[in-house]
N, C-alpha and C positions, 0 to 999 in steps of 0.2 A: 304416527307412532302412538302405541298404546302403553299402558303401564306394564303390560307383559314384556315388551321389547326393551323398555327401560330397565326392567328388572334383570333381564338377560345380560345387558351391557355391564351393569353393576356387578353382577355375579361373576363376570369374566375377570373384571378388575380385582375383585376381592380374592381371587385364586392367587394374585401376586402380592397383595397387601391388605391388611384390615384396618390400616390407619385411615380414618375418616378424612383428614386434611389432605392426604395423598390422593384418596379416591377422587374427591370433588375437583382435583386440579388436573386429572387425566383428560387428554385430548379427546378421548372417546365420548365424554360426556357432553362434547359440544352438540352431539346429535340430540341431546335432551331439549334443545331449543326447538326441536320439530314438534314437541307436544307442549300444549299450554296447560302447565301444572296449576296455574292460578285458578283454573276452572274446576279443578278436582278438590274435593273436600278432604279433610284430614279423616273423616269417617270412612270414605271410600278407600283411602290409602290403608287405613287400619284393617278393613275387611279383606282387602286384596293380600296383604302380608300374612294374615292369620290363615288364609288358605294355602299360602306358599311355604310356610315354615312353622315348625313347633319349637324351634331353637330360640329361646328369649333373647340370647346375645345377638343372634343374626337378625332377629325381628327389630331389635333396638337400633342396630346399625343401619339396616335398610330404612327404617322409618326416619332416623335422623338425616340420612342422605336425601331422601325424598324431601324432607322439609327444608334443608339447605337450598336444594335447587328451586323449590317453590318459592322461598323468600327471595332468592337472588332474581328470579323472574319477576316477582312482584316489584322489587327495587328497580329493575331494568324498565319494567312498564311505566312506573311512576315517574322515573327519569325521562323516559321518551315522551311521556305526556307533558311534562314540564317544559322540555326542550321544544316540543312541537307548539305548545301554547305560547312559549316565548317567540318562536318564530312567527306564528300567526299574528301576535301583537306587533311585532317588527314589521312584518308584512303590511299590516293594516296602516301603521305609521308611515312606512315608505310610499304606499299608495296615495295616502292623504297628501303627502309632500308633493309627489309627482303629478297628482291630479291637478295641482295648481297650475302646472305647465302642460302636461300631457300624460294621460293615464297609460301606463306601459301594457303591452300585451301579456307579459308574463313577468314574475319575479322568482328567481331561483337563489337558494342559498347554497354555497359551496363552502369547502374547508378555507378557501382564500378569502372568501367575502360574499358579496351580494351581486348577482348578475341581474341587470335591468334589461329586459328584451323588448325590441319593437320589430315589427315586421316591416321590411323595407320593400314597398311595392307602390305603384302609382296611386292606388286607392287606399293605402295603409294610413294609420293615424300619424306616423312620423313624417311621411312624405307631405301629407296634407299640412301639417304644422310647419314643416320647412318652407313649403310654398307661401304659407300665410306670413311667415317671418320675412321672406324675401320681398313680398309685396310692399312692406313698409320700411325697407332699407333706403339709404339715401339715393341709390341709383334708381329706385322704382317708385318712390312715394309720390312724386308729382304725377306720373301716369295713373297710379292707384287712385289718388284723390280725384283726378279728372274723370276717370271712369265712374267712381262711386257717386259723384256730385253732379256729373255732366257739366263741369266747368271746363273751358277750353284750356289746353295745356299752356297756351301763351299767357293766360291770366294768373298763372301760378308760379311762384318763386321759392326756392329753397334758400333760407336765410341762416348765416352763420355769424352775423355781427350786426350791430346797431347801424353801421355804415351801409351795409347791403340792404338793411330794411329801409333806410330812408331813400336810398337810390331807387328801390322799388316803388316807393310812394311817389317819388319825384317823376315817375313816368306816367302817373294818372293824368288824363287830359284836362279834367275839371276838379274842382275843390268841392265836389258834392258828395263825398264819401263819409260814411260813419263806419266804425269798426268795432269788432268784438274778439277778445283773445280767450282761447281755451287751452288747457294744459295738455290735452290728447287730441291729436287730429282724427282719431277714430270716433270720438264723441259726436253724436247726432246733434244738429242744430234744432233743438227742441225746448219749449218752455217747461219749467218744472211741473207745472199743474198737469200738463198733457203726459209728461213722462210718469208721473205718479198714478194717474187715473185714465181709464180707457173710454169713459163716457160720463154723461151728466156734469159736464164742465162748469156750467153756471151755478149748479147746485153746491157742488164742492167749493168753487171759488167764493160763493156767498158765505159759506160756513166758515172758511178760513178768515175771510176779511171781517165778518161780524165778530168773531173772538178776538182778532187782532185789535180792532177798534175799541173794544171794551177794555182790553187789558194794557193797551199801550198807554192809556190815560195815566196809569199809575207812574209812568216814567217820563212822559212828555204830554203836558196838559195843553199843548198848542194843536194837538192832532184833531181836536173836535171842530177846528176851523178848515180842515182840509176836505176837499171834495173826494169823491170816490176814487177817481183816477190817481189823485195825489197820495191818497192813503195807500192804494195798492203798490204804487211805486215805492213808497216809503217802506212798506212791508217786504217788497221784492229785494231791497237791498240788505235786509237782514235775514233772508232765507225763507220768507213766506212763499208757499207755492202760488204762482200766478200764471197768466198767459202772456206775460211779458218776457222777452229777451232783452237783456241789458246790452246796450251799445254805448258807444261814446264818440265825440267828435275829436278827441285827442288821441292820435294814433299811437303815440309813444306809451300812453297809459294802457292801451290795449296789449302792447308788447310786454309791459310789466305784468299784466294779468296772466299772459301766456307763459311767462318764465318764473312767476312768483314761486311756484313750487319747483325750484330748480333741481332738487334731489330726485324728482320723478322722471326717470329716464326709460320707462317701459316703451315710450313712444315719443315722436316728434310733437311739439305744440303747434297751434295753429291760430292765425289771425284772419278774420273774414273782414273784407272791405266791401260795403255795398253802396252803390250810387243810389242813395235814399231819395233824391230829388226825381231821378228818372223812374224809380220804382213806384213812388207815391203818385207820380203823374199817370203811370200806367194803370196802377191798382185802383185809385180813388179819384183820378182826374184832378188832383191837387198839385199846383205848380209850387211846391214847398219841399224843402230838404227834410223838414220836421214840421209836423202839424202841431200847433200850439193847443193843447187841450185845457188851458186855462180860459180860452175862448169858448164859453159854454154854447153859444149859438152854433159855431162850427163843429164842436164836438158832437151836439144833438143831431145836427144835419148829416154828418158823416155816419154815425151810428145808425141812423134810420135808413139811409140809402144805400150804405155799403156794409150791412151787418155780416155779410159773408166774405169780406176782404180784409187782408192783414195790411198794416201800413205803419210807417215810423212816426213817432210822436215825441213831443217834449211836454213835460208836466210841471215844469217850473222847479225852482230850487226848494223842494219840500224837505230835504235834510241836507247836512254838511256833506255827506258822502257824494250825493248826487252833483253837489256843487263843485267839489274838488275834482271829481272824475269827469267833469263835463258830460254828465250822463244823459242818455236818451234811451228810448225803447222802441223795439218792434212789437207792436201789439198783434198777437197771432191768433187768427181764427183757425180752429182745428180743422174745419172742413176745407180750408184753403192751403193748398200745397205750396211749400216754399221752393219747389223744384224750379219754377220759372225764374224766381228771384236769382237762384244760384247760377242758372245757366246764363242769363242775359245781363245781370246787373252786379256780379260779384267777381272780386279778384282775391286771391288768397296768398298768404305768406306762411309757408311751413318753416317752423322754427327748428333747426337741427338740434336733436336731443342732446348731443355731445357738446353744444355750445351754449346751453341754457344759462349755466353759472357765470360764464364770461360775459354774456350779454347783459345779465342782471348787474354785473359789476360796472359795465360801461354805462347803464342806465343810472346807477348811483352816482357815477362821476359827473353825469349830466344834471344831477340834482333831483332826479326822479326816483323816490324811495317809497317804502311802505307807508311811511308817515304822511306823505303827500297825498296819497288816495284814500288812506284810512285814518283820518285825523283824530286819534285817540291815544291814550297812554300806553295801551298794549302794543300798538304798532310803532309808537316812538321807541319803545324798548326793543322791539324786533329789528328796527332800522339800526340802532346802536349796535346791537349784537352782531348783525351781518357785517357792519363796517369793521368792527373789532376783529372778527374771526376770518374775514375773507379779504380784506383790502389794506 
Protein backbone atom coordinates (compact mmCIF):
# COMPACT_ATOMS: atom_id res chain seq x y z
CA UNK A 1 0.00 0.00 0.00
CA UNK A 2 1.19 3.53 -0.80
CA UNK A 3 0.20 6.94 0.60
CA UNK A 4 -2.28 7.32 -2.27
CA UNK A 5 -4.24 4.25 -1.16
CA UNK A 6 -4.20 5.28 2.48
CA UNK A 7 -5.40 8.76 1.45
CA UNK A 8 -8.32 7.16 -0.41
CA UNK A 9 -9.34 5.10 2.66
CA UNK A 10 -9.27 8.17 4.91
CA UNK A 11 -11.21 10.24 2.35
CA UNK A 12 -14.00 7.67 2.32
CA UNK A 13 -14.24 7.76 6.11
CA UNK A 14 -14.22 11.58 6.15
CA UNK A 15 -17.41 11.56 4.14
CA UNK A 16 -19.06 10.00 7.19
CA UNK A 17 -17.34 12.09 9.87
CA UNK A 18 -14.64 14.71 10.26
CA UNK A 19 -13.98 13.79 13.89
CA UNK A 20 -10.34 12.75 14.11
CA UNK A 21 -10.88 10.42 17.08
CA UNK A 22 -13.68 8.61 15.24
CA UNK A 23 -11.65 8.36 12.04
CA UNK A 24 -8.60 6.67 13.64
CA UNK A 25 -10.90 4.14 15.34
CA UNK A 26 -12.44 2.98 12.07
CA UNK A 27 -11.87 -0.67 11.15
CA UNK A 28 -10.90 0.28 7.59
CA UNK A 29 -7.72 1.89 8.91
CA UNK A 30 -6.40 -1.52 10.00
CA UNK A 31 -5.29 -1.74 6.36
CA UNK A 32 -2.85 1.02 7.19
CA UNK A 33 -0.71 -1.63 8.86
CA UNK A 34 0.21 -2.79 5.37
CA UNK A 35 2.34 0.29 4.88
CA UNK A 36 5.28 1.15 7.12
CA UNK A 37 4.66 4.83 7.84
CA UNK A 38 7.67 4.93 10.14
CA UNK A 39 9.83 4.90 7.02
CA UNK A 40 8.05 7.94 5.54
CA UNK A 41 9.23 11.39 6.62
CA UNK A 42 6.97 14.25 7.65
CA UNK A 43 8.30 16.20 4.65
CA UNK A 44 7.17 13.44 2.28
CA UNK A 45 3.71 13.48 3.86
CA UNK A 46 3.61 17.27 3.61
CA UNK A 47 4.56 17.25 -0.08
CA UNK A 48 1.99 14.56 -0.83
CA UNK A 49 -0.87 16.43 0.88
CA UNK A 50 0.02 19.79 -0.73
CA UNK A 51 -0.47 18.10 -4.10
CA UNK A 52 -3.79 16.62 -2.98
CA UNK A 53 -5.64 19.55 -1.46
CA UNK A 54 -5.67 23.33 -1.22
CA UNK A 55 -8.09 23.20 1.68
CA UNK A 56 -6.14 24.16 4.82
CA UNK A 57 -8.65 22.46 7.12
CA UNK A 58 -8.53 19.20 5.16
CA UNK A 59 -4.74 19.39 4.95
CA UNK A 60 -4.47 19.74 8.72
CA UNK A 61 -6.93 16.89 9.30
CA UNK A 62 -5.14 14.50 6.94
CA UNK A 63 -1.69 15.45 8.25
CA UNK A 64 -2.84 14.92 11.84
CA UNK A 65 -4.29 11.47 11.00
CA UNK A 66 -1.11 10.43 9.15
CA UNK A 67 0.91 11.57 12.16
CA UNK A 68 -1.31 9.63 14.58
CA UNK A 69 -0.98 6.48 12.51
CA UNK A 70 2.77 6.96 12.21
CA UNK A 71 3.18 7.45 15.98
CA UNK A 72 1.00 4.43 16.71
CA UNK A 73 3.13 2.29 14.40
CA UNK A 74 6.31 3.59 16.03
CA UNK A 75 4.97 2.68 19.47
CA UNK A 76 3.96 -0.77 18.21
CA UNK A 77 7.42 -1.26 16.68
CA UNK A 78 9.12 -0.25 19.92
CA UNK A 79 6.77 -2.46 21.95
CA UNK A 80 7.37 -5.42 19.62
CA UNK A 81 11.11 -4.81 19.81
CA UNK A 82 11.04 -4.70 23.60
CA UNK A 83 8.87 -7.83 23.74
CA UNK A 84 11.15 -9.64 21.28
CA UNK A 85 14.26 -8.56 23.17
CA UNK A 86 12.64 -9.77 26.37
CA UNK A 87 11.79 -13.08 24.73
CA UNK A 88 15.34 -13.42 23.43
CA UNK A 89 16.74 -12.75 26.89
CA UNK A 90 14.37 -15.30 28.37
CA UNK A 91 15.21 -17.75 25.61
CA UNK A 92 18.93 -17.34 26.31
CA UNK A 93 18.33 -17.85 30.02
CA UNK A 94 16.19 -20.94 29.39
CA UNK A 95 18.82 -22.34 27.02
CA UNK A 96 21.54 -21.76 29.61
CA UNK A 97 19.41 -23.58 32.18
CA UNK A 98 18.56 -26.54 30.00
CA UNK A 99 22.07 -26.82 28.55
CA UNK A 100 23.15 -27.94 32.01
CA UNK A 101 21.06 -31.01 31.31
CA UNK A 102 20.24 -31.19 27.61
CA UNK A 103 20.05 -28.38 25.05
CA UNK A 104 16.56 -28.36 23.49
CA UNK A 105 16.04 -28.50 19.74
CA UNK A 106 13.73 -25.49 19.92
CA UNK A 107 12.07 -23.08 22.37
CA UNK A 108 8.69 -21.59 21.54
CA UNK A 109 6.82 -18.87 23.44
CA UNK A 110 3.03 -19.17 23.52
CA UNK A 111 0.24 -17.29 25.28
CA UNK A 112 0.09 -20.10 27.82
CA UNK A 113 3.81 -20.24 28.51
CA UNK A 114 6.99 -21.71 27.05
CA UNK A 115 7.28 -24.92 25.04
CA UNK A 116 10.58 -26.79 25.21
CA UNK A 117 10.90 -29.05 22.19
CA UNK A 118 13.02 -32.16 21.66
CA UNK A 119 13.01 -34.39 18.62
CA UNK A 120 12.20 -37.93 19.68
CA UNK A 121 14.12 -40.30 17.42
CA UNK A 122 16.82 -42.92 17.86
CA UNK A 123 19.63 -40.49 17.10
CA UNK A 124 18.00 -37.46 18.77
CA UNK A 125 19.52 -35.65 21.73
CA UNK A 126 16.65 -36.60 24.03
CA UNK A 127 16.78 -40.30 23.20
CA UNK A 128 20.57 -40.28 23.61
CA UNK A 129 20.21 -38.59 27.01
CA UNK A 130 17.53 -41.07 28.10
CA UNK A 131 19.81 -43.96 27.19
CA UNK A 132 22.68 -42.33 29.10
CA UNK A 133 20.49 -41.93 32.19
CA UNK A 134 19.24 -45.50 31.93
CA UNK A 135 22.84 -46.77 31.80
CA UNK A 136 23.39 -45.51 35.34
CA UNK A 137 20.15 -46.48 37.04
CA UNK A 138 20.35 -49.17 39.69
CA UNK A 139 19.14 -51.90 37.33
CA UNK A 140 21.90 -51.31 34.78
CA UNK A 141 24.80 -49.68 36.63
CA UNK A 142 26.65 -52.94 37.38
CA UNK A 143 26.63 -53.91 33.70
CA UNK A 144 27.65 -50.36 32.71
CA UNK A 145 30.63 -50.32 35.09
CA UNK A 146 31.60 -53.80 33.98
CA UNK A 147 31.67 -52.76 30.31
CA UNK A 148 33.37 -49.42 30.92
CA UNK A 149 36.15 -50.77 33.15
CA UNK A 150 36.25 -54.38 31.92
CA UNK A 151 35.70 -55.61 35.49
CA UNK A 152 33.83 -58.95 35.65
CA UNK A 153 30.19 -58.54 36.73
CA UNK A 154 30.78 -61.05 39.53
CA UNK A 155 33.33 -58.65 41.08
CA UNK A 156 30.83 -55.79 41.34
CA UNK A 157 28.07 -55.24 43.92
CA UNK A 158 25.41 -52.55 44.42
CA UNK A 159 25.47 -51.45 48.06
CA UNK A 160 22.61 -49.89 50.04
CA UNK A 161 23.84 -50.28 53.64
CA UNK A 162 26.98 -50.73 55.73
CA UNK A 163 25.89 -54.31 56.32
CA UNK A 164 25.77 -55.16 52.60
CA UNK A 165 29.13 -53.44 52.18
CA UNK A 166 30.73 -55.54 54.92
CA UNK A 167 29.17 -58.69 53.50
CA UNK A 168 30.70 -57.87 50.12
CA UNK A 169 34.14 -57.40 51.68
CA UNK A 170 33.68 -60.58 53.67
CA UNK A 171 33.58 -62.50 50.41
CA UNK A 172 37.16 -61.55 49.53
CA UNK A 173 39.41 -64.60 49.64
CA UNK A 174 42.46 -62.81 51.01
CA UNK A 175 43.22 -59.75 53.11
CA UNK A 176 45.42 -58.28 50.42
CA UNK A 177 43.16 -55.44 49.36
CA UNK A 178 43.48 -51.68 49.59
CA UNK A 179 40.54 -49.45 48.69
CA UNK A 180 39.58 -46.04 47.40
CA UNK A 181 36.21 -44.27 47.63
CA UNK A 182 34.94 -41.69 45.09
CA UNK A 183 31.68 -39.74 45.13
CA UNK A 184 30.76 -40.47 41.48
CA UNK A 185 31.13 -43.84 39.80
CA UNK A 186 31.61 -42.11 36.43
CA UNK A 187 34.86 -40.46 37.53
CA UNK A 188 37.93 -41.93 35.92
CA UNK A 189 40.56 -43.50 38.14
CA UNK A 190 43.27 -40.96 37.35
CA UNK A 191 45.82 -38.97 39.40
CA UNK A 192 45.27 -35.22 39.63
CA UNK A 193 48.56 -34.44 37.85
CA UNK A 194 47.54 -36.50 34.81
CA UNK A 195 44.04 -35.05 34.86
CA UNK A 196 45.34 -31.47 34.74
CA UNK A 197 48.25 -31.88 32.30
CA UNK A 198 48.57 -33.82 29.05
CA UNK A 199 52.36 -34.20 28.99
CA UNK A 200 55.67 -33.15 30.61
CA UNK A 201 54.54 -34.70 33.89
CA UNK A 202 57.97 -34.71 35.49
CA UNK A 203 58.40 -31.01 34.74
CA UNK A 204 54.99 -30.05 36.14
CA UNK A 205 55.42 -32.30 39.15
CA UNK A 206 58.81 -30.77 39.95
CA UNK A 207 57.34 -27.26 39.79
CA UNK A 208 54.43 -28.08 42.09
CA UNK A 209 56.64 -29.88 44.59
CA UNK A 210 59.34 -27.21 44.61
CA UNK A 211 56.80 -24.47 45.39
CA UNK A 212 55.12 -26.64 48.01
CA UNK A 213 58.44 -27.45 49.70
CA UNK A 214 59.37 -23.79 49.96
CA UNK A 215 56.04 -22.53 51.25
CA UNK A 216 55.02 -25.35 53.58
CA UNK A 217 57.96 -24.49 55.84
CA UNK A 218 56.02 -21.44 57.03
CA UNK A 219 53.33 -23.79 58.38
CA UNK A 220 55.29 -26.91 59.26
CA UNK A 221 59.04 -26.69 59.92
CA UNK A 222 59.39 -30.50 60.08
CA UNK A 223 58.95 -30.90 56.32
CA UNK A 224 62.61 -30.20 55.56
CA UNK A 225 63.34 -33.65 57.01
CA UNK A 226 60.98 -35.45 54.63
CA UNK A 227 62.24 -37.18 51.51
CA UNK A 228 60.74 -36.48 48.08
CA UNK A 229 58.10 -39.22 48.29
CA UNK A 230 57.01 -38.22 51.79
CA UNK A 231 56.74 -34.60 50.74
CA UNK A 232 54.71 -35.57 47.68
CA UNK A 233 52.36 -37.67 49.81
CA UNK A 234 52.07 -34.82 52.30
CA UNK A 235 51.11 -32.40 49.52
CA UNK A 236 48.72 -34.92 47.94
CA UNK A 237 46.56 -34.92 51.06
CA UNK A 238 46.16 -31.16 50.79
CA UNK A 239 45.29 -31.18 47.09
CA UNK A 240 48.73 -30.78 45.50
CA UNK A 241 48.64 -32.28 41.96
CA UNK A 242 50.72 -35.46 41.97
CA UNK A 243 50.94 -38.80 40.19
CA UNK A 244 49.59 -40.51 43.32
CA UNK A 245 46.16 -41.99 43.85
CA UNK A 246 45.05 -42.16 47.49
CA UNK A 247 44.12 -45.58 48.81
CA UNK A 248 43.65 -46.93 52.31
CA UNK A 249 43.88 -50.23 54.13
CA UNK A 250 40.72 -49.33 56.11
CA UNK A 251 37.73 -50.12 53.90
CA UNK A 252 35.13 -48.37 56.06
CA UNK A 253 37.14 -45.17 55.64
CA UNK A 254 36.86 -45.63 51.86
CA UNK A 255 33.11 -45.96 52.30
CA UNK A 256 33.09 -42.71 54.28
CA UNK A 257 34.99 -40.97 51.49
CA UNK A 258 32.46 -42.31 48.98
CA UNK A 259 29.41 -40.98 50.85
CA UNK A 260 30.95 -37.95 52.57
CA UNK A 261 29.18 -35.62 50.11
CA UNK A 262 25.86 -37.31 50.75
CA UNK A 263 23.85 -34.52 49.12
CA UNK A 264 25.52 -35.32 45.79
CA UNK A 265 22.96 -37.59 44.15
CA UNK A 266 23.72 -36.99 40.48
CA UNK A 267 25.12 -40.48 40.38
CA UNK A 268 26.10 -43.45 42.53
CA UNK A 269 29.35 -43.42 44.48
CA UNK A 270 32.03 -46.08 44.11
CA UNK A 271 34.67 -47.90 46.13
CA UNK A 272 37.53 -49.66 44.35
CA UNK A 273 39.19 -52.64 46.05
CA UNK A 274 42.51 -53.69 44.57
CA UNK A 275 44.49 -56.80 45.48
CA UNK A 276 47.67 -54.77 45.84
CA UNK A 277 49.81 -57.77 46.79
CA UNK A 278 49.00 -59.61 43.57
CA UNK A 279 49.24 -56.42 41.54
CA UNK A 280 52.69 -55.50 42.93
CA UNK A 281 53.86 -59.05 42.38
CA UNK A 282 52.77 -58.90 38.75
CA UNK A 283 53.87 -55.32 38.11
CA UNK A 284 57.28 -55.05 39.80
CA UNK A 285 57.93 -58.60 41.07
CA UNK A 286 57.58 -57.45 44.70
CA UNK A 287 55.89 -59.88 47.10
CA UNK A 288 54.46 -57.05 49.17
CA UNK A 289 51.03 -55.56 49.68
CA UNK A 290 52.63 -52.12 49.98
CA UNK A 291 56.21 -51.27 49.07
CA UNK A 292 57.84 -49.28 51.84
CA UNK A 293 59.36 -46.17 50.32
CA UNK A 294 61.13 -45.28 53.54
CA UNK A 295 63.54 -48.02 52.46
CA UNK A 296 65.78 -45.93 50.22
CA UNK A 297 67.59 -48.92 48.70
CA UNK A 298 64.34 -50.60 47.64
CA UNK A 299 62.91 -47.30 46.39
CA UNK A 300 66.00 -46.58 44.27
CA UNK A 301 66.10 -50.11 42.90
CA UNK A 302 62.43 -50.13 41.88
CA UNK A 303 62.55 -46.69 40.29
CA UNK A 304 65.57 -47.69 38.25
CA UNK A 305 64.34 -51.13 37.15
CA UNK A 306 60.57 -50.42 36.83
CA UNK A 307 60.41 -46.76 35.83
CA UNK A 308 57.56 -47.56 33.42
CA UNK A 309 55.40 -49.44 35.96
CA UNK A 310 52.77 -48.39 38.48
CA UNK A 311 52.70 -49.97 41.95
CA UNK A 312 51.35 -49.54 45.48
CA UNK A 313 53.53 -47.89 48.09
CA UNK A 314 53.59 -46.79 51.69
CA UNK A 315 55.50 -43.64 52.61
CA UNK A 316 55.19 -43.65 56.39
CA UNK A 317 53.12 -41.42 58.65
CA UNK A 318 54.24 -38.16 57.11
CA UNK A 319 51.20 -36.33 58.49
CA UNK A 320 48.22 -36.90 60.77
CA UNK A 321 45.76 -37.40 57.95
CA UNK A 322 47.70 -40.26 56.40
CA UNK A 323 48.05 -41.82 59.85
CA UNK A 324 44.37 -41.61 60.76
CA UNK A 325 43.22 -42.62 57.31
CA UNK A 326 45.65 -45.57 57.20
CA UNK A 327 46.67 -44.15 53.88
CA UNK A 328 48.74 -45.63 51.10
CA UNK A 329 49.18 -44.75 47.44
CA UNK A 330 49.17 -46.10 43.96
CA UNK A 331 52.14 -44.46 42.28
CA UNK A 332 50.92 -44.10 38.69
CA UNK A 333 53.15 -43.92 35.63
CA UNK A 334 51.21 -42.27 32.83
CA UNK A 335 52.50 -44.64 30.16
CA UNK A 336 51.33 -47.62 32.22
CA UNK A 337 47.64 -48.35 31.69
CA UNK A 338 45.57 -49.33 34.73
CA UNK A 339 43.24 -51.43 32.58
CA UNK A 340 44.94 -54.67 33.53
CA UNK A 341 44.75 -53.80 37.22
CA UNK A 342 41.01 -53.17 36.94
CA UNK A 343 40.37 -56.32 34.96
CA UNK A 344 42.46 -58.77 36.99
CA UNK A 345 42.86 -57.41 40.51
CA UNK A 346 39.89 -55.15 41.24
CA UNK A 347 36.51 -55.55 42.89
CA UNK A 348 33.99 -52.72 43.02
CA UNK A 349 31.24 -51.62 45.41
CA UNK A 350 28.75 -49.21 43.82
CA UNK A 351 27.06 -47.15 46.54
CA UNK A 352 23.41 -46.53 45.66
CA UNK A 353 22.92 -42.76 45.47
CA UNK A 354 19.58 -42.95 47.29
CA UNK A 355 21.24 -44.51 50.36
CA UNK A 356 24.27 -42.25 50.80
CA UNK A 357 22.86 -40.33 53.75
CA UNK A 358 21.58 -43.42 55.57
CA UNK A 359 24.96 -45.14 55.10
CA UNK A 360 26.75 -42.07 56.46
CA UNK A 361 24.48 -42.18 59.54
CA UNK A 362 25.35 -45.85 60.03
CA UNK A 363 29.06 -45.04 59.85
CA UNK A 364 28.62 -42.30 62.46
CA UNK A 365 26.89 -44.78 64.77
CA UNK A 366 29.94 -46.99 64.36
CA UNK A 367 32.17 -44.09 65.39
CA UNK A 368 33.54 -43.40 61.92
CA UNK A 369 33.13 -39.64 61.42
CA UNK A 370 34.66 -36.72 59.55
CA UNK A 371 36.70 -35.89 62.63
CA UNK A 372 38.25 -39.37 62.64
CA UNK A 373 39.77 -39.01 59.20
CA UNK A 374 40.32 -35.24 59.15
CA UNK A 375 41.63 -34.49 62.65
CA UNK A 376 41.13 -30.75 62.82
CA UNK A 377 38.74 -28.20 64.30
CA UNK A 378 36.77 -27.66 61.07
CA UNK A 379 35.87 -31.32 60.76
CA UNK A 380 35.17 -31.59 64.48
CA UNK A 381 32.49 -28.91 63.94
CA UNK A 382 31.32 -30.61 60.72
CA UNK A 383 30.87 -33.85 62.69
CA UNK A 384 28.95 -32.09 65.48
CA UNK A 385 26.63 -30.40 62.95
CA UNK A 386 25.88 -33.66 61.09
CA UNK A 387 25.04 -35.44 64.35
CA UNK A 388 22.82 -32.55 65.46
CA UNK A 389 20.97 -32.19 62.15
CA UNK A 390 20.67 -35.81 61.01
CA UNK A 391 20.81 -38.15 63.96
